[in-house]
N, C-alpha and C positions, 0 to 999 in steps of 0.2 A: 504495500499499499503507499503511493506516495501522496503528497498533500501538498500544492503550490499556494504558498501562502506569504504573507507580510509579518514579518516579528511584531510589529506596532499597532497592527489590527486585533481589536477586540473581538471580532468573530473568529477569527482564524485561530487565536489563543482558546478560545472554548471550544471550537472543534478540534483540536489538537489535545486537549485535556479530556473530554468526553471519549475521544478515541483511544486513549491510552487508557483512562479509567476500564475501558471495556475490553481491555486486554490487547488490544492492536498496538502495533508498534511502526508508526506511521514515519516513512522517510521526508523528514522535512526540507522543504526547497523556498528558500527564501527568495520571491521573484525579482527582489531589488538587489540582494547580496549576493545571490548563485545565480540569477538570470534564469532565462527560461529560453531553449533552442528555438531556432524557427519551426522547425519539424513540429515541436510539442506546439506551440503558438498556433500552427495550421491545422493541427489534430483538435486543439480546443475550439477553434473557430468553426471547424467542420461540424463538431458536435453540436456546438451550443448557437452559430450564428453571431449575430448580434449582441446577444446577451452577455457574451462573453467581454465586451468592452463596457465598463464603468461610466457611463455617460453622466452622472451624479457625482463625481469626482472633483476635487479642488484642479486635479491636474487638467479634466477635460475642460473646465471651466476658464482654465487659464490658455488654451491653444486658440490660434485664428483660425479662421473657419477653412483657410487652404489646409493648414495642418490637419483640422479634422476629417477632410474630404481624402486624405493619404489612404493607402493600402494599408487595414487591419494590423497583418503583420509586422509591416515596418512601424506601423505607431506603435506597436506594442512593446516590438524590439527595443524603441527608444525610450518607450515611457511603460517601463513593466509594471506601475502603481495604475495604470490604467485597465489592467486587466481584473475582471470580478474576481473576489475571492471569496473563500478559498476554492481552488478545484482541486477535486479528490480522485484518484485513480484507484481503484480496487478492483480485483477480478478482470482486469479488462476493461471495465465499465467506467465512466465518466460521469463525475456527481459535479453541479457548480451550486456554490453557496452551502449555507449551513441552516436551511429551515425544515421543518417537520417532516416532509418527505425525502428527504436524504439523511435526516437521523435516523429515521424508522430503516430505509434500506441497510445503514450499515452500522448501525447500534440493534436492530430487530426491534 
């Protein structure tokens, strides 16, 4: 199990703590410190589409219209905090966020 997160994100920290309490040992990938490969970004965008880009973030609001119109993989490569988090990869499946449906799928 891998979790793509941001160490300063409260939701990400809650997800990691809950997964560990349930006996999982997720590999934590900090999207800012560790980075995310273009291949992984492509997989996330293929799985979640536009939902993978956090358009409510301060980073997004700071971008110009020209920057916002760029290719999503390029944009997320340059601004990893734009990625909606956490993205959890478990048993070949991808999960976005830490809402009740994701918790139920991963915690039972």
